[in-house]
N, C-alpha and C positions, 0 to 999 in steps of 0.2 A: 295141328297141335294147338291146344288152348293155353295161352300165357296170360297170367294175371299181373297187372301193374299196380303199384301203390298209387292211390289218389290222394293228393294233398289239398285240403280245404281248410281255410283259416276262419273266414268270417261268416260263412253260411252253414246252417245245419243241413246235413246230408240226409236223404231218405234212408229208411231203416236198412235196406239192402240193395245190392246190385247183383245182377246175374253173374255167377261164376261158372267155372267149367262144369259141364254136366247139368246145368240148370240150377245148381245149388246157389243160394243167395249168400252174399258176403256182407256181413255187418261192418259198416265203417264207423270208427270211433275217433273223434278229433279232440285233441287237447292242446293247451297253450299255457305258457308261463315261465317259470323260473329257469334261469341259465345255470344256477348252482348245481342241480342234479342232471343237467342235460346229457352229460357223458354217459351216465349209467342208464338213463331213460332210453336213449337211442339204442344202447346195447340190448336192453330188455325188449324193446319193440321189434328190433330186427330178429332176435331169437324167437320171440313169440309169434310174429307174423309168419316165419318160415315153417313153423310146426303146427299152426292152427289156420288152415286155409279158409275157414269160415269167418275169420275176423281180419280186418285190416285196421291197424292202429297208426295214427299219425300224431306227432307232437312237434309244435313250433316253439322254439326257445326264444321268447320275446321279452323276458323279464317278468318278475313276479307281479309288478304293478299291472302290466298288460294282462297277465293270466287271471288276476283277481277281477279285473274289469270285464273281461270276456266271459268269465263264469257268471258274474252278476248280470251281464247282458243276455245270458242264455244263448250265446253264439258258439259254445263248445260243449262237449259232453262232460269234460272235466277240466279243472284248472290246476295250476301248480304254483306253489309259493313257498319261499323260505321265511317270509314274514307273515305270521298268521293274520287272518282277517280280523279287523277290529270289531268290537261289540256293535258299533254303528253299522258296519258293513254287513255283519251277520243279520242284524235287524232289517236291513234294507232288502234282504232276500227272504224275509219272513222266517228266519231261522232254518231255512231248508239247505243246510250245508253240514258236512262232516269234514273235519281235518284228519286225514289218514296219513300218519307218518310212514315214510318209505325207507329211507336210509339216514345216516348221520354223516356230517362233513364238517370241515373247518374253513374259516376265512382267514387267510394268511397275509402278512405283510411281505411284499416283494419289492426289490430295489435294484438300482443300476449303479453299482460301485465297482468299476473295473479294478482288479487286483486284490479285492477283499474276498478271501476264500472261506474264512471262518464265519459261520452265521452271526449276523448282527443281533445283539440282544436289545429288547425293548421292555422297559418297565411300564406299568399302567400310566403313571403321570407323564412319562416322556412321550409315549405314543399319542396320548391325548393332546399334549402341547404341540406336537408336530402338526397335528391336524387342526389345531386352533390357530396355528401360525405364530406361536410364542417361541418355539425352537425352530431356527431357520437355517442352521448350518450343521453339517455332519460332525464337525469336531467340537460341537457344543460341550461344555464341561460336564453336563449331566449325562450325555451319551457316552463320553469317554469314561466316566466313572463306572458305568456298568458293562463296559467293553474293554477290560484290561487286556493288553496284548494285541488288540485289533487296531491297526493304524488307520483310523477313520480320517478321511481327507478334509482339508480346509476347503469346503465346497458347499455352495447353496443347496438346500433341500428343496426339490420340486415336488409338491404334493399333487398326487393324481387320484381322482375319485370317479365313481360312475356318474354318467350324465343322464341315464335313464332310470325309471322307477324300478327298483331292484331289491329282491330279497337279500342279496349279498350285502347291499348297503344297509338294509334293515339290521342284519346281524352285526355288521361292523359298528353302526351307530348305536345299537343297543349296548354293545360292549363299552364304547366310549361313554355312554350315558351312565352305565353301571359303575365305572371306575373313576369318573371325573365329575365332581359337582359343577365345575364351570361349564363343561360340555353339556351337562344335563340342563342347566339354566339358560344357556345361550343357544343351543342347537337342538338337542334332544334326539329321539330315535324316529325312524320312519323309512319307508321304501324310497323316499326322496327327501332330502333335507337341504337347507340353505347353508352351503359350505362356506366357512369363514375364509378359506384360502384354497388355491389349487386350480387345476385344469381337469376337464371332464373327458371321459372316454366311454363309448357305448358298449356295454357288455363286458364280460371278461376279456374278450378279444381286444376291445378298444383300450381298456386300461393296460393290458399287457403290452400292446403295441406302443403306447405312449411311454411307458416305463422303459421298454427296451431301447427306444430311440432317443431317450433323454438322459444323459449322464447326470447323476445326482438325484434321480427321481425315486419316489416311493409310492407304491399303490397297494391295493388289496384285491386279491382274487380268490377263487375257490381252490381248495387244496388239490383236488383231482386235476384241475386245469394246470396248476403250477407243476405238479408231478409229471404230467404228460409232456409239457413243454419245457421241462428241465429248468425252471426258473428258480433263482435263489430265494429262500424264504428265511425270515427271522424267527428267533426264539422269543416268546412272550412270557413275562413273569406272571405266575398265577397267584391265587390268594394265599398259598403256602410259602410264597417267596421263591419258588423254583422257576428258573427259566426253562420253558418247555418248548422243544422243537415240535412243530405240528406234523403228525403222521397218523396213520390209521389207529395205532395203538393208543396214542394220547387222546384222540377223539373218542375212542371207545371208553377210555377211562372217564371222560366227562359224561358219557351216557350212563355209565354205572352210577356215578354220583347223582345224576338227574333222576334215576329211578326212585330215589328217596322221597321225591316230592310228587310222584305220580301214583295213581291207584286205578282200580277197575272203573271208577266213575268219572275219571278225568276226560276232558274233551280234547286232550293232547296238545292244546295250545300252551305248551310248557317251555320255558326258557332254560337252556343249558349254559348260558353265559356265566363264566366264572364259577362253574360247578365244583362241588367238593371233590377232593382227591389230590394227593400229592403230585401225581403225574397227569392230572387233567389239563388238557389244552384249553385255555380260558375263552377262546373265540370259536366255540363249537355250537352246532345246532342240528336239530332235526330239520328235515324238509318234508312238506306235506302235499299230498294230492287233495284237491277240493272236489268233493262229490256231493250229490244231492242225497238227502234222506228219502225223498220221494221223487220218482221219475215220471209221475203221471201215467200217460198211456204208452210209455216207451219201455215196456218190460223186456223186450229182446235186447235192446241196447244196454239197459241197466244190467241184465244178467251177464252179458259178455264182458262188460266193464269190470264188474266185481270179480268175475272169474279170473280175469287178467291180473287184477290187483292182488288177489290171494296167491296166484302163481309167483308174482314178483316178490311178495313177502316171504315166500318159502324157497322155491327153486332159484329165484333171481338173486337172492342175497349172496350166493357164492361168488358172484362176479364183483361184489363191492370192493374188497380190499385192493385188488390189482388196479382198480380205477380211482383209488384215492378216497374211498368212502368206508365208513364203519358200518357193518350190518346192525340191524336193530337188535336190542337185547331180546332173547327168547321169551322173557317174562311179559313182554308187551303183546305178544301175538294172540293170546286168548282174549285180551281186552279188545284188540282190533277186530278179531273175528266176530265178537259179539256186536260190534257196530255194523260190520258188513252184513251180518245176518238180519239186521233190523231194517235194511234198505228195502223200500217197497216200490211197487208200480201196480197200477190197476187195483189198488187196495190189498195187495198180497206181497209177502216177501219174495224177492226175485232170485234168491240164491241160498244154498246150503252147502257147507264145506264137505259134508258126507258124500256129496255127488262127485267130488273131485279128489277123493283119497284112494 
């Protein structure tokens, strides 16, 4: 009996195929990057690998910073990031990159306050000042003012942040930059920033572990991760003055608002931070796969990669809500399809959706 095992490779490019059962070659595709979408990416890859024996996909959740770097170093077939590549990074790869959105998610404040069962509310200025180190206790007058009836303790706030280069940090710091002029001038946005206060944890796992083990702590994690691990999350006030609890519906509302600033010619590096909509969760974002516009002489690899992406954008979207993500708006799909159809190798397009309908 012939049994095929997944092969995990992180830093080296694998030959186009390995012999599979009956002599058929298996195309190995390797990706690395964001922790933010890792839950759904692993679900997609497991499902796709099980029904497509000619392809073996592997994804390493190492953080968006690592994913961008490995994509730029050409050591993976695709990268993944929640913070889009900068213009300088795009230029460094000769413009040979497409940002393909896959799902939408939220970054949420989570905290360790035993006995507090009602979600803690955070306004824009309060959450920025907590991370700036200006608000240092849970019973600060400004926190109490927006949390009537919630007996916040007289306890120090322990700020927790990511220690690795992270798209989750990019989203969180972009939000703080958008709502706080002081944060914008002192810290700014990025996959890694110089934190004014706090202690670091690596990945969602590290932040969650530190918050869980530290009474009075506050951190930020991806919504799906918080849902699966049953972590308490706070409600964040949006631009309409509404305190919005993060969930799939409020992230989807942000996506609907974000459609107003996108069009067929967008490169999809679009921010959904503080998006329009009365029920929009203000710390929402798309997450992107980083793929090449041209794959040189790797036509077989490129064709299988694009086929998987199109499957994920269609059949794979049904898995999103249960895992804490919002599916992409249907209006985006024709625009994404046009980008995928334009990917080339050996001077020719590698894929057509009509082959997979």
